[in-house]
N, C-alpha and C positions, 0 to 999 in steps of 0.2 A: 519429375516433381520432387522438390527437396523441402523438408520441414526444418525449421530452426532447431538448433541444438544438435544437428547431425554433422558428422565430419566425413568428408569424402576421402576414402582411402582406396586409391586405384588398384594397389597391389592386392588388397583384400577382395575387391570386386573380381579381378581376373582369376583369383584362386577359386572363388565360388563358381565362376563360369566354367573353369576346367573341371571342377568336381561334377557339375551338372552334365557336361558332355561325357565325362568318364562313366557316369552312371547309366548313360544310354537314354535318359529322358529327353524328349525332343526339346530343343531350344526354340523359343518362340519370339515373335516380334509383331509389331503392329499396334494400332491404337486401342485403348480401352477407356472406360469411363473415368478411372482414377488418374489418368495422365497418358503416358505412352508405355505399353508393355515393353519390358526390357529396361526401363528406368527403375530406379530404386526409391522406395518409400521408407520413411523412418519407422523402425520397428519399436516394440515396447522397450527394448534395451538401447534405443537411440543409435542403432546401426542401420545401414542401408539394406533394404530387402528387395530382391528382384521379384517382379510381378509377371506371371505368365500371361500369354495372350488369351483373351476371351471376348466374345461378342456381347456378353451380358454385363450388367452393372456390378461393380464391386466397391466395397468400402463406403457405401452410401447410407446404411441404415443404423439407427440407434440400437443399443442393446435391448431396449424395451420392445421394439418392433420385432427383433429376432427372437426374443422370448415368446412373443405371441405366435410366431411361425412354429416354434417348437411345441408350444401348448396346443396349437391347432392339430398337430399330429397326434398328441396324446388324447385329446378330447374329441377326436373325430367320431363319426357314427359307429366306429368299431366298438366304442365303450358299451354300446347297447348289447353287445354279445358276450361281454366278459363274465356276467353272472352265470351263463350257461357253459361257456368255453373254459373258464378258469375255476370258478367256485364249485360248480357241480362235480367235476372230477377230483378236486382237492379237499372239499369240505371246509368247515369253518376254520379249523386250526391251520391246515395246509394252505388254504387260500389267503387268509389274512397274513400269516407269516411270510408266505411266498411273495405276496405283493409288496410288503415292506422291504424284504430282502432284495427283491428285483429293483425297487426304487433306489436303494442305497448303492448296489453294485453297478447299476446303469449310470448313475451320476458319476461314480468313480471312473468307470471306463470311458465315458464321454469326456471327462476332464482330462484324462491322459491324452486323448486325441487332440483336444483343443490346445493343450500346451505345446504340441508339436507343429502348430500351424505355420510358424516362421522358422522352423528348424533348418539349419544349414545356410541361412541367409537368403532363403527363397520363400515366397508366400505360396503355400500349398493349397490352392483353391479347389482342388478335387481330391477325393480319397485316393484315386489311383496314382495321382502325382506324388502324394506323400509316400505311398508304398513303393513306387518306382524309384524315388530319390534314395530311400533307405536300403532297398534290396536289389534294385536293378530292373531291367526291361521285362523279364519273365513275370516278376511280381506285379509290375504295372498292368500287364495283360490279364493276369489271373484275378487281381483285385477288381478290375473293370468288369470282368465276366461275372464275378460274384455279386458285385453291386448292381449290375444290369438285371440279373435274375431276381435279386432282392426287390428292386424297385418295380420291375415288371409285374411280379407276383402280387406286390402290395396294390398296384394299380388295378390288376385283375380283380382283387378282392373289393376294392372301392367301387368298381363298376357293378359288380354283383350286389354289393350292399345298396347302391343307389337304385338298382332295379328292384330289389326287395322292398325298399321304402316306397317306391311308386306302386308296386303291386299291393302292398298293405293298405295304402291309401285308396286304391281302386276297389279293393274288397269291401272297404267300409261303405262304399256307395252302391256298388253292383257286384254281388258275389255270384256271377253267372259263368265264370271260367271261360269266357270268350277270349279275352286277352290274357296271354300267359306270360310267365316270367321272362322267357327269351325276348318277347316283344318289349317288355319294360326295360330290359338290359340294353336293347338297341336304342331306345329313347334316351336312356342315361348316357350311353356312349356318344350320341349326337350332341347332347347338352355339354358334355365334357369337351368335345371337339370345338364347339363354338366358343367356349370360355378360353381354350388354349390359343385360339386365333386372336381373341380380343386382348389377352394379357401377355405381353411379349416376354417377360422375364420375372424372376422371383421378387426383385425389389419393387416391381410395379404392382404387387398385390396390395400394398398400403391400405387403402380404404376397405378392400375386400377382407382383410384380416378382422376389421371391426364387424363386418357382416358375419364372418365365420364364427366369431365369438358369440354374437347375438343368436345365430342359429343353434350353436352348441348349447347355449343356456336354455333355449326354448325346449329342445327335445330332452335335455337332461332334467330340467325342472319338472316338465310334464310327466316323464317316465318316473321320476322320484315320487312325485305327489300321488300319482295313480297307484303305483306299487305300494306306497305307504298305506293308502286307503284300503287296497285289497288285502294287505297283510294284517291290518287291524280287524277286518271283517272275516277273514278266512279261519277255518279250523286249524289245529296244529299241523305243521308241515313235516314232510319227510326230508331229513338232511343226511340220510345215509348215502354212502358211496356204493352204488350197485354194480353188479357184474361179477364174473369169476375172478379168481386171484390174478390170473394172467392178464385178463382184460383190464383190471384195475391198475396193474403195473404200467401197461402201455398207455392208458389214458392219463395217468399221472405224469409220465414222461412227456407226453404230448402237451399237457397243460403247462409244463415248465417252459416249453418253447413259446406258448402263447404269452406267458409272463414276460419273456424277453421281447417279444414282438410288441407288447403294449407300450413299452417305454422308449424304444429306439428307432431311429430313422435310417441308419446305414448310410447317411449322406451328411454327416456333421461338417466336414471341411467345406462342402458346397454351400451350406447355410452360413458357416462362419465367414466365408468369402464376402458376404454382403455387409458385414458389420464394420463400423468405423473404427479407426485407430483410437486407443490401443486395442488390437484385435483379441489378444488373449484375455486381458482383463475384462473387456466388455463381453466376451463370449462366456466367461465364467459367471458373470452377472445374469446373463440370459439362461444359463443352465440352472443356476440356483432358483431362478424364477420358475422354470419349467418343473423342477422336482420338488417345489414347495407349494406355491399357489396353484400351479398348473395341475397337480395330481389330485387336488381336493374334489373337484367335480367327478372325476373318474372313480375315485374311491367311493364316493357317496352313492352313485347310481349302481355300481357293482355290488356293494354290500346290501343295499336295500332290495335289489332285485332277487338276490339269493335268499334274504330273510323272508321276503313276501311269498316266494313260490317254491323254495327248497329245491329238491332234485328235479322238479318240473320246470325250472327256469329255462327259457328258450335262448337260443343263440342270437335272437333278435327280440329284445325285451318288450318292444311295443306290440308284439304278438301275444304277450301274456296279459297286459294290463287291461282293465275294464274302466270305462268312463264315457263321457259324451263323445259322440262321433266327431264333432268339430274340433275337439281338443286333441284327439288322437290323429286326426288329419293334419292339424297344425304341426304336431311333433314329427310326423312322417315327411311332410314337405320340407320341414327344416332340416331333417336328416339328409334328405335328397340334395338340397342346395348346399349344405356344408360339405358333403362328400365331393361335390364338383370342385370346390376350392381346395380341399385337402389333396385331391388327386393331382392338381396342378403343381403343388409343392413337390410331390414325390416323382413327378414326371419331368421336373425342371432340369435335372442333370442330363437327361437324354436330349432335351431341347437345347441346352447350352452346348452340348457336344456337336449337334447337327448345325446349329447356327454358326458356331465358331469354325467348323470344318468348311462350310460353304460361304464364309465371309458375309453373313447376314448382319450388317451393322447400319447405324444411322437411324432415320425415322422409322418408327414401327408402322407408320401408315404409308410408307413408300410402296409403290405397286409391286416391286420385286420382293420386298420383305413380306408383304401381306400375302401374296400368292404363294410364297415359299411356305409360310406357316399353314396356309390352307391345305396345300398338297402334302407336305412332309408330316406335320403334326396330325393332320387328318388321317393319313395312312397309318401312322403309328397307333393312334387310338382306335382306328378301325380294326386292326389286328387284335388289339387288346380286348375290344368289345366282342369280337368273334370268339376268342378263347373263353371269355367270361360266360357267354351264352352256352358254349359247348360243355363246359365243366363248372356248373354253378354250385360247387361245394365249398361254401365260405369258410367254415371252421377248419376244414382240411388244409386250405391254402394258408391260413394263419399259422398252423403247426409246421407245415413244410417250409414256409418262408423263414420262420424262426430258426429251424434246424439247419437248413442248407446255407443260409447267407447271413442272417442277423447274428447268430452265435459267432461265426468266424470274423465278421467285420467289426462287431462291437466289442467282443471280449478277447478272442484269441489274437487277432492282429493288433488291437489296441495295446495289450500288455506286452506283446513281443516287440512291436515297433518302439515302444517307450524303453524297453530293456536294451535294445540295440542302440538307440539314439543317446541314451543317458548312461551307458554301461560304465563309463569312467567316473561317474558322479554317484553311483549307487553303492550302498554297502552290500556285503554278502547276504545279509538278511533280506534286504529289499530285492536283490536279484532272485533269491529263492522264492520270495513271495510272488513275483511276476511269473516265474516258471511254474509254480503251483497253479496259478490262474490259467495259464496256457494249457497245461495238461488236463485240469479239471473240466474246463469248458470245451476242450477238444473231445473228451469222452462224452460230455453232455450233448454236444452237437451230433455225434454219431448215433447215440441212443435215441435222441429226439427224431432224427431222420428216419430211423427204422420204425419208430412208433407212428410217425406221420404217414409213411408209405403203407403201413398196415391199415391205418384208418381209411386212407383213400381206397385201398383194395376192398375193404369191407363195404364202404359206401357205394363203390361202383357196382357191387353185386346187387344193390337195391335200386340205384338210380341209373337212368340211361342219359345219353348225351342230349343236350337241349332240353333237360328235364324241367318240368314245371313244379318246383319245390314249394 
């Protein structure tokens, strides 16, 4: 496919091909939605850009739709836990400043990755492809491993969260302890599996993003209103940070990982792959939307929850609020349904990998394609659901995910890849700035991992596997 205004330079194309082969990144071919993989599309700079093979749609979505995909991640039902997981360990000053700083540095780091999407004359539709192109085969495998861990743990957290939402709704009606959290997690896993079979790829979410936004608004508005009412009627709250000096240090470090987790997906190139040309310009619009309009609901519910309940704020805010049963039930069912949609976004890189590897293309309703999704995606979510029921410690997963994979993927790799790719265009001051970021976030990642592992060890001494929390 060729767009007007682009000039075909065969020598340049062959040079790009040799670079790709020399880097050790697999050369690909075959059909894709945007035309034929291996063909070149016109880039933002009016040069031809090679597109790798994929079974999923690319270059189909507006920046506005992509902005809602990103906003869905920020305002997923995880926001109901930030009052307890971020504000309680950090307090008013640390929590407010931390959230604002995390917003700014996350936008900056994501922008760096977005600007490398067509680096070297190739459309990098996967994070591992970009790392492999810049560093080589080992980095390709390492990045894929980090990203897989990141997305798998996020999905584990989503299923735990969906199970908690179902349990909270059940307790409103029958608090008999007959049906326990692992049972609700199993139900949540089944629902996620059915949705994964019904929605073949990320671009197919379209109308579901509108439902996701509606569900998010329902539980955020209800949680905000009920917490506001509780805060007005409640006596003075305790906003002190409790614990020994050592425990406060560890919880503060762990909360910093939660701050990173709150704003970042670890799969920006995969999301950017769906946006229409010009991909860099449109992705920047989507990021600006995410980090301005998109963060307002999250800020609102996080701050009001901490204001209303202080140090007693729960890691699932709907467990704190008081109000009509039907209203709390509506919030919980909305959180459950939105979580199913959000999980599909974070599972899509794994689905794309499997669909592309086994050549699942064509009609989503074809018997082979449908049976493949039932078997393969069902198995993947079955394993995820089992792990979720086995270790239902939601806050701990958020901290460990931020430490082990979100820090490296979002901040360390983003700065270093940009440094390597643009090294001849950067001043000495700019190079030092990126190195400072690499070193700082490397230390933060290590410290946060230690803090998260300590938290898991402490919790595991109180909770048993398949716990009914």
